[in-house]
N, C-alpha and C positions, 0 to 999 in steps of 0.2 A: 731662383737658381742660386746655388750655393757658391759656385766658383765664377760668377759673372764678372766680378772685378778683375780677377786674374786672367780670364779669357780676354777681356777688353784690353788689359795692359799688353798681353802677348800680341793681340791684333794690332795695337798701335806700333809695336816694334816691327811687326811684319809689314805694316804700311810703310814705315821708314825704309826698310830693306827693299821693298818693291819699288820705291821711288828711284833707287839707284840701279835697279836691274833694267835690262833692255825691254822696251814695251812693244815696239813695232819695227819691222824691217821693210824698207822700201827697196825692192830689188833693182829697179832701173837706175836709180841714183846711187845705189850701194850705201844707203843711209840707215843707221841704227839709231832709233829715237828712244831715249829714256826720259824719265821725269825731270832729271836734272840737266841733261844735255840733249838739246834738239837743234844742233847746228845744221844749217842747210835748209831749214824750214822756217815758216812763220808762226810756229806754234808757241813760241815763248818757252818758259820753263814751268810747266804745270805742277811739277812735283814739289816745288817750294811751298805752294799753298797747302798741299797735303801735309807737309812737314809742320807747318805752322798750326794747322787744325789739329794734327796729332798731338802737338805740345799742349794746346789748350785742352784737349780731351784728357790727357794725363793729369794736368793740374786740377781740372774740375772733378775728375774721378777720385783723386786723393783728398780733396776738400770735403769734409762731411757737413755740408750745409744744404738746405733744401734748394736755395737759389742756384747753387753750383750744379745740382742734379738736373734742374730745369734748363739751365744754360747749356749743359752737356748735350741734351737732346737737340738743341738748335745746332750745336757744333757738329754732331755726328750726322744730322740730316743734311747739312750743307756739304759735309765731306762726301757723303754718298752721292749727292747730286753732282758734285764736281767729278767724282770718279766715273759716274755714268756718262757725263759729258766728255771726259777724256776718252773713254772707251769708244763712244760713238764717233767723235770727231777724228781721232787719230787712226781708227781702223776703217774709215769710210773709203769706198772705192771712188777714184776720181779719174776721169778720162780713160776709162777702160783698164785701169791698173789698180789692183787691189793689194794693199800692203799685207804683209804676213804678221799676224798677231803672235807675240812671244809671251813667255810665261809671266813676265813682270806685270803685264796688263791684267792678267787673270788674278794674280796674287793681290793686286791693288783692289779689285772688286771684292774678293773674298774677305780681305782685311776690313774694308769699309762696311760690309754687311755684318761681320762679327762685332765690330765696334758699335753699330746701331743696336744689335740684339743685346749686347752687354749693357748699353746705356738704358735700355728699356727695363732692366731688372737691377737697379742700383741697390747697394747696401743701405739699409735704413739709417738715417742720421741719428746719433744718440743724443 
């Protein structure tokens, strides 16, 4: 893929944007949960790990060494696993109440998948 590096960089920026967007709406408590702000719940702040992994992804993408490309695969695989965990945990129905999934959660998954695909086709180190 010719533009895999640029697609991956754009996906990392989309990931950072998705972490600040609303992920889930819990109607009974009138809570809007995002990756950075999950007040009123016990979810913590899962978006900070995505931001950290996105920063490592950008660093490893821009370094043209074989070890960086291999480490990048580990980073994006963990990022996708964390995104799937957030998607399943945050949008799980509990006690007969199902939270409403918002666009930030979907953008998070799309960006994580694009980062994985871009890391699978790195630019060959010179």
